[in-house]
C-alpha positions in Angstrom: 83.2 -22.2 -82.4 86.3 -22.5 -84.5 87.3 -26.0 -85.6 90.6 -27.1 -86.9 89.0 -29.2 -89.7 86.8 -26.3 -90.9 83.6 -28.3 -90.6 81.8 -25.3 -89.1 82.6 -23.0 -92.0 81.7 -23.1 -95.7 85.4 -22.7 -96.6 88.5 -23.6 -94.6 91.1 -22.1 -96.8 92.2 -19.8 -93.9 92.4 -22.5 -91.2 96.2 -22.4 -91.3 96.0 -18.7 -90.7 93.9 -18.9 -87.6 95.7 -17.1 -84.8 97.4 -19.3 -82.2 95.5 -17.6 -79.4 92.2 -18.7 -81.1 93.4 -22.3 -81.2 94.5 -22.2 -77.6 91.2 -20.8 -76.5 89.3 -23.5 -78.4 91.1 -26.2 -76.4 90.8 -24.4 -73.0 87.1 -23.6 -73.5 86.3 -27.1 -74.5 88.3 -28.4 -71.5 86.4 -26.1 -69.2 83.0 -27.2 -70.6 83.9 -30.9 -70.2 85.2 -30.3 -66.7 82.0 -28.5 -65.6 78.7 -29.8 -64.4 75.9 -28.9 -66.8 72.2 -28.9 -66.5 72.0 -31.9 -68.9 75.1 -33.9 -67.6 77.7 -34.2 -64.9 81.3 -33.2 -65.7 83.3 -35.8 -67.5 86.0 -37.8 -65.7 89.7 -37.0 -66.2 90.1 -40.0 -68.5 87.1 -39.0 -70.6 88.4 -35.4 -71.0 91.9 -36.5 -72.0 90.4 -39.1 -74.5 88.1 -36.4 -76.0 91.0 -34.0 -76.5 93.1 -36.8 -78.0 90.3 -38.0 -80.3 89.6 -34.5 -81.6 93.2 -33.5 -82.4 93.2 -32.3 -86.0 89.4 -32.1 -86.1 88.1 -29.8 -83.4 91.5 -28.9 -82.0 94.8 -27.8 -83.6 97.1 -30.9 -83.2 100.1 -29.0 -81.8 98.0 -27.0 -79.3 96.2 -30.2 -78.2 99.5 -32.0 -77.8 101.0 -29.2 -75.7 97.9 -29.0 -73.5 97.9 -32.8 -72.9 101.6 -32.7 -72.1 101.1 -29.9 -69.6 98.4 -32.0 -67.9 100.4 -35.2 -67.8 103.4 -33.3 -66.4 101.3 -31.8 -63.7 101.7 -28.3 -64.9 97.9 -27.9 -65.3 96.1 -29.2 -62.2 92.4 -29.7 -61.7 90.1 -31.5 -59.3 
C-alpha cells in the first residue's frame, strides 16, 4: 500500500506527485480495516482509530487528507457505529 513517507518503496521522489485520490483511498481503506473485525483481532475502538490516524499523519497518511478525514469525523459528517 502507498505510504506518505515512502517507506514501502525504494525511492520516494514522486510522493508529492501521488494522486489525491490515492491518498484519500489510503486513509479510507485503513479506516475500514481498523473498523472491521478480523480473524486475528476485534475492530479497534473509536478512540484507537482516531489516535492511529493522527499518529500516522505524514507517515502512512498524507497530512492534509488525514486532517480533513479527522475533521469530518469530529464534525459528525462521517458516521460509524
